[in-house]
N, C-alpha and C positions, 0 to 999 in steps of 0.2 A: 831309298832312304838308307844312308849309312849309319850303323850304330855308333854310339859315342866311344866305344872301346871294342877291343877284339874279344872280350869275354862273352862266351856263348850264353851265359845266364842273362847278362845285360841285353844282348841282342834279342833274346826271346821276350824279356820283360818290356822292352821298348815297343814291341808289337802287340803283346797280349796282356800287359800289366796294368792297363787302365781300368777304370770302374766298369766299363760296359762291353768290351770286346769279347770276353769269354761268355758273357750272357748271350750276346748275339749268336756266337757259335753254338752255344747250348741249344738255342731255339731253332737254329738251322738243322743241327744234328738230331736232336730228340723230338722236336716238334714238326720237323719237315716243313718249316716255314721258310719259303724261298722268295717271297715277294715283299717289297717294302711295307705295304699295308698290313700284311699278316704278321710281320715282325713287330710293327708298331703297336698293333692292337693285341697281339698274343702274349706279350711279355707281362708277367705278373708284377714285375718291378716298376712298370710304367715309364719306359724310356721316352724322352722328348724327341720329336721328329727331327730337329736339327742335330741332336746328338747321334741318333740312329744314322742319319745321312752321312755324318762325318765318320762314324765307325765303319760303315760299309765301304766308303772310299778308302779308308786306311787299310782295311782287310784285303780289298782288291789290290791296292798298291803293294802290299806286302806279299802277294801271291798266295793268300790263304783262301780267298774266294775269287770267283770269276763273275762278271756281270754280263749276262746275255744281252745281245742287242735287241732293243725293242723297236718294232715298227711303230709308225705313228698311231697313237691311240692305244697301244698295248703296253703292258707293264714289263719291266725288265725282271728276269729271273736270275737269282743268285745261285751259284753252285759251289760246292767245296772243291778245292784242288786236292791233290795228294797231300800237300803240306797241311791243308785244312783238316783232312781226315786224320792225319798224324797228331792232331791236337787232342783226339779222343782219349788216349791214355793220360794226358795231363789233366783233362777235365774229370776223368774217372778218379785219378789220385786226389784231386781237390775235393771231389764229392765224398770220397771215403774219409778224408780228414773232417769234412763237415758232419758226416754221420757220427764220428767219434767225439767231436769237440763242440758242436753247436746244436742248438735245439731247432725244432721246426715241426711242421705239420706232418702227420702220418702219410697223407696222400702225396705230398711233395717229396718225401723221403723214400717212398715205396720203390720208385724206379732205381734209385741208387742202391737200395738194399738188394733188389733183384740182381743188379750187375755184380755186386759184391758176392752174393750167394752163388751165382753162376760162374764167376771167376774169369781168368784171362781168356779162356776159349770163347766166352760170350763177347768180349771186347773185340777179338779177332773176327768173329762172325758179324758183328755190327759194322766193323770197318769194311768187310767184304760187301755187305749190303749197301753201305754208303758209296762204295766204288761203283756198284751197279747203278744206283740211283743218280749219282752226280757226275760220274766219269764215263758212263756207258759201258762199263766192264760187263762181261757175261755174268749173270747171276749164278751164285753157287747154290746148290740144292740144300734145303734144311730138312731136318726131321720135325715135322709139324709146322707150327707158325714161325714166322720170321722174328728177328730180334726186336724190331720196332713194335710189332704187334704184341709181343710178350711184355714189353715195357708199358704199352698202353693198357694192357690187361691188368698189370700190377697196380697202375695208377687208379684204374676204374674200381678194382676190388677194394683198395684202401679208401676210396671216396664213397663207397656204398656203405651206409650205416647198418644194413642188414647182413653184410658180409661177416663171416666168422673171424 
């Protein structure tokens, strides 16, 4: 798919600028949802199955996701490419804007707040973790729990009414 112009912002927006693509990537990245059914039922925004199918095709065609081959009776698994992993700083920047300028529930904001508090080193650590999970890169050692586990813990703590 050739972009309408040579402008790099336009080229990026043509791939990522629709209503659902970044949400699908968010769920693949942060929710580790890699199968159609998990993406369909796991989105809090309630994406329709035909829209999800279309976005997955578009993201695969754009080289942001790969679709694993599924044997008969098996489900296809989607994986991030390096280009897909490189969307994380974009999603992080959008989330920071959302923290500053939009309202939302504490539990859904907790992950973004953790990433902001941890800073750029956390984003790099998460990108390394995604490379190991999606591209088969050797995992890098962490001090303590991994980035996805820390994000899940932040969400769980914000969801727990007995948490301080």
